[in-house]
N, C-alpha and C positions, 0 to 999 in steps of 0.2 A: 218432582217432574210435573210439568204443566201441559195438559193436552190443549189442542187448538179448538176453541169453541167460540167462533165469531158470533156477535149479536146480530140476529137477522133484522132487528128494528133499525139499525143505523148503517147497514151495509148496502152498497150498490151491487146490482147484478151486472158484473163486468161483461159477462158473455152476452147478455141482452143488449147492453150498451154498444158492444162491438157490432152486433147485428144491426142495430139502429144506425150507427155511424156509417156502416157500409151502404145501407139503403139511402141515407142522406147524401152520401158521396156520389152515388149513381145519379140521383135527381139533380144535384148541383151541377154535374157535368152536362146533363141535358139542358140546363138553363144557362150554362156558361156563355153561349153565343149572344144572349141578350142581357144577362145580368150576373154579376159576381158580388157576393156579400163582402162588404168592406171590412167586417170585423175579423174574419178569418178566411184565408185563401183556401182554394181547393187543395193546393199542394200541402199546406199546413195540416189540413184535416187528414189527408192521405198519410202524412208522416205520423200523426197521432194514432191513426189506426194501426200502422206498423208497430209503433211503440207498445200499444195495448196488446197486440197479438204476441209480441215477444214477452211482455210482462206476464201474460196468462200462461205461456209456455213455461216460464221460470217458476211461476206459482204452482203449476201442476206437478212439476218435477220435485219441488220442495215438499209438496204435500205427500207425494208417494214416499219420499225418503223419510219424512217424519212419521207417517203412519206405520211404516215397516219397523222403524226403530222403537216406536212406542209400544207396538205389539210385542216385540222381543223383550223389552225391558219389563213390561207389565207381566208377561208370563214368568220371567225370571224372579221378579219380586214376589209373585204368588207362590212360586216354588220355595223361595227362601222363607216365606211366612209359614208354609206347611212344616218346614224343618224346625223353625222356632217353636211352633206349637207342640211338636213332638218332643223337643228338648224340655219345654216347660212341664209337660206331663211327667217326663222322667225325673225332672228336678223335684217336683212335688213329692214323688215317691222316695227319692234318695235323701232329700233334706226337708222332712216334714216340719222341723222347727223354724224353717225359713219361709214357710208357706206365704205369710202375709207379704213379705218383700218380693217373692217370686211372682205373685199374682198382680203386683203393681205394673208389670210389663204390659198387660192387656188393658189396664185402666188408664194408662197415660196417653197423652197426645190425642185425646178425643176430638180436639178442634182442628186437627190437621186433615188434609185431604187423604183419600184412601191410600194412594200409592206412597205419599210422603209418610203416612202413618206406618206403613210396612217397613220403610227404611228406618224410622226412628225406633220401632219396636225391636229390630235386629240389633241396633246399637245398644239399646237398653239391656236386652238379654245378654249380650256379650259382656257388658260391665258387671252384671250380676254373676255370670258364670265365673268371671275372674275371682270374685270374692268368695264364691262357694268352694271351688276347688279347681284351679286352672288345669290340673292334670286329669280331671274326671271326664269321661266320655259318655254323654247322655245317650248317644246312638253309637253302636259299635263301629269303630273306624273314624268317627267324627271327632276331631280334636279342636281345641279352642283356636289354635293357630290356623288350621284349615278353614274353620268357620270365618275367622277374621279375613283371611286372604280372599275368600269368595265374596264376602260382604264388601270389601274395598274395591274389588273388581267390578262388582255391580254398581257401586257408587260412581265409578268412572263411566259405566254405560249410561247411567242416569244423567251424568253431566253431558255426555254426547247427545242424548235426547234433548236436553235443554238447549244445546248449541243449535241443533237442527230446528228447534222451535223458534229460536231467535231468527234463524235464516228464513223460515217460513213466514214469520211475522213481517220481516222487512219486505219480502217479495209481495206479500198481501198488501202492505201499505203503499208500495209503489203502484201496484195494479189498481188499487182504489183511487189513488191520486190522479192517475192518467184517465181512468173512467170518469171521474168527477169533472175533469177539465173538458173531456169530450162531450159529456152531458150538457155542460154549460154552453159550449159552442153550438151544439145542436139546437138547444132551446133558443139561443140568440138568432141563429139562422132562420129557424121556423117562424119566429115572430116577425122578422124583417121581411121574409118572403111572403107571408100572408098579407102584410101591409102593401107590399109592392105589387102583387098581382091579384086582380079581382077573381072571386071564386068561379065565375062563369068563363073566364079565359082559359085557353089551353094550358098556359103556364100555371094558372091557379089550380086547375085540376091535377096537374102533376104534383104540386105541393100537397094538395089534399090527399091524394092517393099515397104519397110518401108517408104522411102522418098517420094514416089509417093502417099502414102496414107494420107499424112498430108498436 
């Protein structure tokens, strides 16, 4: 299972860009009677702002879903890990001649991430349990069949978390793409507006105030 950890060095702040675009849109409308940027119309910017607002809403919903599922799965995996460790302790007492093989469960998969390592540890323990004695109960009431059923159910929950992560990633990529397009449009508009209007003019002051506000 993969948690969402975006790299802050390469990400755009979509919320900040939305605020910036809204400020630029207001200023553009004030300048519309005397000048309209040829590279992007006011209506096109307004549509991009709506697109980004919608994309941010989708991203926030996907984030909430993912965080809820990840928290549930993480807790379940940690609970499963506690059961495995209890089983290993019982196995070492019940099968001392197999101690070296039993201890391999905790030595394997050291290169995997923490949550993935918990999944692999459970699979490894299940296979060892089968070879020790499939009818043996390391914990009263816990059978090999019952352990396997719960492990497979948890695998399905991990897959669901993975699906939600892909949904979140797509929503994030869409949001970033729209934000990048808006940022480029705003930079192009600002450059052209600054060339068009002298700083001392009323329109030039509007442009300067707009740039200072973002």
